[in-house]
N, C-alpha and C positions, 0 to 999 in steps of 0.2 A: 505494500499500499504506501502510496506517495501523496505527502501533504506539504503545504506551504507553511515554512516557519515563519511566524509573523516577526519574530525577533531578528532573525537574520535575513529573511525576505530569499531564502532559499529554498528550492523544493529539495526534500529530505525522504529517505526511505523510512517507513515504521512498520517495522515487520517483526517487532518484539511485544510479545504480550506475556509479561512475567505473571507466573502462577507460584502459590504457595507449595514449596517443596518440603511436604511432612515427613522428614526423613526418621528412621528408627532409632539412628544414633547420632549424638551432638556433633557438630561440625565446630572443632575446637582450635582448629587451623595450628597442629601441633608442631608443624615443620617452621613454624613462625615464632610460636609462644611455647616453647618446650617447659618453661618454668624455671628449669635449673639454669639457664643461659640468658644474657640479656636478649630481648626479643629482637629478630631480625628485621630489618627494611627490606622487601622485596620489590623488584622493578618488573614492568612488563612492557615499559617504554610507548605506552597509550598516551597520547597528549590530548586534552580536552582544553577548549578556549575558554579564555577569561571572559567573564560576562558580568561586570559589576552593575548592580542594579541602580537607577538613576536617584533613588533615594535608599539610604543606609542610615542606620541608627543603632544605639546602645540600649540594652535592658540589664536591669539589675538583679542581683540574688543575694545582696550583702545580709539581708536580715532574715534569709532562709538558709542557704547553702554556706553562706559565709559565718552565719552565726553560729552554726554547729561546730566551728573549729577553735571557738573564742569564748571567754567568759560571757554569759548571756547578757545582752544589752539592757538598760533600763527602759522605760517607756519614754521617759525624757531625752535620752541618748539617741534612740531610733528617731524621734520627731526631728532632734537638732541635725543628725546626718542627712536625714529626708530633705530638709529645708536646704541644706548645703549642696547636696546633691542636685536638686532642682536649680539652683542658682548656676551650678557648674553646667547642666544641661541647657540652660539658656530657653529663652521664649520659644525658640523653635523646636525644643522637644527633642533634643538629639540623644537625651537619655528617656527614653519615652516610656517606660514601665518599671516597675519595684515589686519583686514578690515577697510575700509574707505567709509564714504559717499561722494556722488558724487553730491548733490544737489546744493552747491554754486560755485562760481569761486574760492573761499578760500579753498573748499574743492578739488576741482580737481587740484588745483595748488600743495596743500600739497601731494596728492597722486602721481602726476608727479613728485615732487622733491625727493621723496623716491624712487621712480622707477628709476631716473638719478643715483642715489648712486651706482648703479651697484651691490648691494648686493644679493648673491644667496639666502639666508633667512635673515628675512622672506619675502614670496612672498606678493606682494601686491594684494589684494582682494576688492571688492566692496559690498556694500549693498544697493538696490534700489527699487524704487517701482516697482510694477508688471505691466509694459506697455512697448510695443515695443519699443518706443521713448527711454526710459531709458536703453534699451537691446542695443540700437545701439550706445548710448553713451558709455556703459561698451566696447563695440568692440573699438571703435574710441581711447579709452586710452589705447588699448592694454591690457587689462586685461583677464585672461583667466576664472576666476570665479565670480560668483555674488551671494549673498544671497537673497533669495527671501522669503518673509513673507507668510507662508502658515498655519494659525491659524488650530489647530486641537481639541479644547475643544469645546461644545456645549454651553460654555459660551461666546465664540466669534463668532461662525457660527451663532447662532441664537440670541443671545443679541445683539452683536456688528455689525454682518454684515447683518443680517435679511434674512439668506439665510437657506434653507434645507441643510442637509449633501451631498445629490445629487448635488444639484446646487454648493455647496463649492467644492465637487470634481472635477466636470467639469471645473470649473473657475481656478482651481489650476494647473489641468493638462494641460489646455490650456496655461497657463502663462509658464511652464515648456516647453511645445513644442515650444513656441516662442524663448526661451533662446536657447534651442539646433538648431533652425533653423538659428540662428546668429552665432553658432560654440562656444557657451559660455556654460562653464561646470556649471551647477545650484548647488546651497546650498539651500535645502529646509528647512527653519526654522519652524519646528513642534511647533509652540507657545502653552504654557500653556497645555504641554502633561502630566502633573501630574494632571490635572482634566480631562481628554479626555477618551471617550470612546474606549479602549485601542483595543479590538476585534471587535467594532463595526465600527470605524472608523480610527484609527491610522495603523492597520494590514492591512487592504485591500487597503488604499490609499499607504503605503508603498511597497506594493506588484505590484501595477499598477506604481510606479516609477522605480522597478527594471525592469520590462518589457521593458519600455521606455529607460531604460540604455541599456539593451541588444539590442534592435532594432537599437538604434543610436551608440552605441559603446564608448558612453561619460559616465563616471561614474557620477551619479547624488548622491550628498551627502545627507544626512538626518542630521540635528542638532535637537537633542531632547532637546527642550528648557523647562527649569523647570522655568517658567516665573516668579510665585509667592513663589517660595523656598520652595514648599509643599513636594519634593521628600525626602524619608528617605532611608536609606541603610541597615535596620536590616533585617536580615535573617527570612525569613516568613512573611514579611509585604505583604499587598494586595494590588492589583492594585487600583486605579490608580498611587498610590503615592510612590510605589517600584522602586526603582532604578536598582537592580538586575532583577526585572521582566520586566521592559522595555526595557533593553539592551538585555536580553536573547531573549523577545520576538520579538523583531524587527531582531537578528539574526536568530534565530531558526524557527519563523513563516513566516516572510517575507524575510527571507535569505537575510538580507543585510549584505555586506562583513564588516568585522571590519574597514578597510579602508576607509571605504566610511560613517562610524558613528562618530558623534561628540556630546560631552554633553555640554550644556550652562545652569549653574545654577546660583540663585540668593542666597543670605545669610538671607532672611527674619525671619529663624528659626535656624540661627546659624548652618546650616549643609552644607555650600555651599563646604569647601575643602574636608569633608569625602564623599559627593555625588559625586564629579568630580574624586575622587580615587576609589570609587565603580564602578564608570563608566567604569574607565580602567581595573578595575578586572575582570568585567563580559564580556568584550569583546569589547568595544568602544576605538578605536585607538585615537581618539582625545578629548581634553577637552580644551574648550574655556573660555578663562580668560581676566582680564586685569590689567594693572599695579597698584598695591597697592589696587586691588579689587575697584577701582573707577566704579560707574554704577546706574542705577535706584535704587531708594530707598535705601535698605541696600548695594546694590551694588552686583559685579559680584565676581567671583571667584579669588582671587588674585594670578596673575600670578608668582610673586616670590615664593608663597605658593608652587604652583605645580612643579615649578622647583627642589625644596627641595624635594618634595614627590616623584619627577620620580628618584633622586639618591637613596632614601630609598628603593624604589621598585626594582630598576636595579642593585643597588650595585656599582655603576657608575655615574659621572656627565657626560660621553660621550661627553666632550668636553667643557661642558658650564663652564662659568666664573662668577662664583658667587659674585666676587667682583664687578661686574656691578649693582648688587643690591644695594649695598650703594651708589654707584654715582648715580643711578635712584632716591633714595630717598631723597639725597640730591640737586638733580636737581630740583625735585617738590617743595622742601621746598625754596631754595635758589633763585631760577630763575623763579618759577611758583608761588611761594607765597602759596602752599598748605600745611595745617596744618596736620601731620601725627601725630594721638594720640602717645604718648610717649611709651605706652607699646604694641604696634602692633607688633607681631612676624617678625624678621628679620629686620625690617626698621624702627622701633620707636628708639629714643634716649634710652629709658631705657629697650629695650627689653633684654638686656644682662647686666644689671646694678643692684647693689642690695644698700640696706641702712642698712640693718641687720648687726650687729656686729659680731654673730655668723657665719654669710656666707662668710663674710669678713675674720675672724680668718681661715676658712677653705681654702679660695682663697690663703691665705699668704702661705699655707703650698703646696698646689696644686691646680691651678685654675679649674682642670677638675672636682673637686669634686662638684663645683657649676655653670659650663657652660655647655649649651647643646652640643657643640663640639667645635674646635678650631676656635672660630669665627673671631678671628685676620687673620689667615691663610685663612680662607674660604670665608669671607666676608670683611676682611680689618677692622673690627671692633675689637679692644681689648676689655676686659671684663673692668667694670667701677664701681667704688663705688660713690654713692651720700652722702653726710655726712650731717647728722643731730644728733639729741641728743641721737639717738639710736645706731650710728654706732661704737662707742667704740674705745679702741686703736688699733686694728686690723684694723677697717676700715680707720682710719686715715693714718696707716702706708700703706696700699694697695694705697691709693688714692696718696699719696707722690710718690711711687715707679713708678705709671702707669703716673701722669702727669708728671713728670720730666723725663720719659722715662730711669729711671735708669738700668745701665747692672747689669748683675746678681751679681758682684763683689761688687757693691755698693748698693745693695738694704738695706734697713734697716728692721729691726723688730719691734713688737710693744712695746718691752722693752726699746727701743732707747730712750734717756732723751727728743729729741726734740717732739716726741709723746705726752708724758705726759703735755708737757707746751701747744700745741696747743689744746690737749681736754681740759685742764683748761679753756682757752678762748673760747672754743665753749660752753661748759657747762655753763659758766656765761652769754651768749649770750641767752640761752634757758632759764635759770632762770630768766632772764628779761623781758621773754614774747615773746620771737622769736618763730614763728611757721613754716617759711619757710626753706628748704634747704639752705645750705651753697652754694655760688657761689664758682667757681673757683678761681677767681680774689681776693676774700676775703681770702680763705684759702691761696693762696700765699703771701698776705700782712701778713697775722698772723705768717707765717713761717719766713718773714724778721724782723718783731717785735720780735719774740721770740729769732732768733740767726741770725743776720746779715750775719756773716761769713760762719755759715752752710748755709744758704740759696745760698750764691754765689758757694759754693761747689756742691750743687745739681745743679745749671744752669751749670758748667761745666762739671760734671759727666754725665749729660743728652746729652751733644753734640755729 
C-alpha cells in the first residue's frame, strides 16, 4: 500500500501492520543484557531521519519521581518550587505540566495548593494506581490528565507481573478505557521501553491506543520511559536501545502524533540529557524532567539542563526566565538543605568558577574567554575565582574586582602592589602545609592587614 506522507510530502510504502506477538517465553535480549557484564550497544546501521516538531516543551516530575529519592518536601516547599518553576517556564509555558502523587492527604493538599495559585503553566497532573477508585479521585481533584503505569518489557510483564503479553495488553487497554470513561486524559507510561520487544509489543500496543484515541476524541499520550537509562542516541544503533529508533518507530509505524509523545529518561549511563535532546530531534514534543535531576538511582533529566538545551536548539528562550534556575538552586540548598555537588552545570557553586591562574589571567582581559555565556546576565551568576596556591596574581586581582563589585574605573590589574602583598601571604599559608581553598572572609582580612586604607577604599568603590 502506498500513501502520501503529509510531513515529508513523499509517497511511501506502508506494508507493515504490526500485531502483538504473544510469545511463550520472555524476550530478555540476553546477548545485550547478560547482567554479569556491562550492557552492550549494538548497531544495525539503519538511519532514521531527524524530524523535530515545530513545538517542543518540558514536563516536570519533581513532585512525583523526583521526590521518591529525597526527604519528602513539605506542602510549602512544593508550592514555592512550583512558583519558581512557573517563572522559569515563562508565559509561553515551555514547562507545560508538573505531575503529583495523590496517595496521601499531604499529596492532595500540595496539588490543590498549586492549583489554587491560578497559574496557567505548568498544568497540575497526577500519577495514580490503575484502578477506578483512583480515577474518580483524579476527577474529584479537577485534574484533566493522569499518568498510568503500563510496563512494556518482558522483564516486567513476565517476571514482575507474571502475565503474558496478551494478558498485559488486555489489562492495560481496560485501564485506559476506565480513564476515558471518567473523561480523563490518560498518559500511558511505557516503562522499561529500552528493554522491550519494540515490534512484538510496543508498536502493536501503541497502535491500539491510537485507535482508542480516535474513537474517544481524547488524545492518549505515550510516555516512553527509559527506566534504567539504557537508551543511546548514536546514529545506526539498534533497538531496543536506540532513542532515534524508538521515537521514529512510534511516529512512523504506530502513527503517534508528536504532541502525544513524551520522553522520560534516567542517568544510569550518563546519557540522560543527550537522550532527551535526541527524543526532541527525532519527533517527540515533550521531555520529562525534574529540578536538579533528582529521582530514582542516578536521577531524572535535569529540568534546568533542558531549559538551556531548548534555547540552544530554538535560538530563543521563548520567554523563559533563566535567573529562576539560580533561585531554585538557592532554595534547595538554603531552605530544603539539599546539597548540590559544586561542579553541577548551571546550579553548582563552582560551575562557572576557576582556580587556575592562567584562566583568571584571561578573564581579567575578557571573561568571555573562559565563560560559557554571560552567566551574570542569564543566570544572575557572575563568574567566580576560588583562590588557592595555583591562582597566581591574576586570580587574586580578579577575586578582588569581583568580591568588592568594583566598577570598571576602579578595577585593579594583577600588577597592583596590593595583589603582590596578598599573594605573599597566601604563598606562606601553603608553604606551611595548608591544603584547602582560601575562604572569602580570610582574603578580605588579608587585604585589611596588607593595607587598611586601601581596604576602606575598596568598600567605598563597591557601594
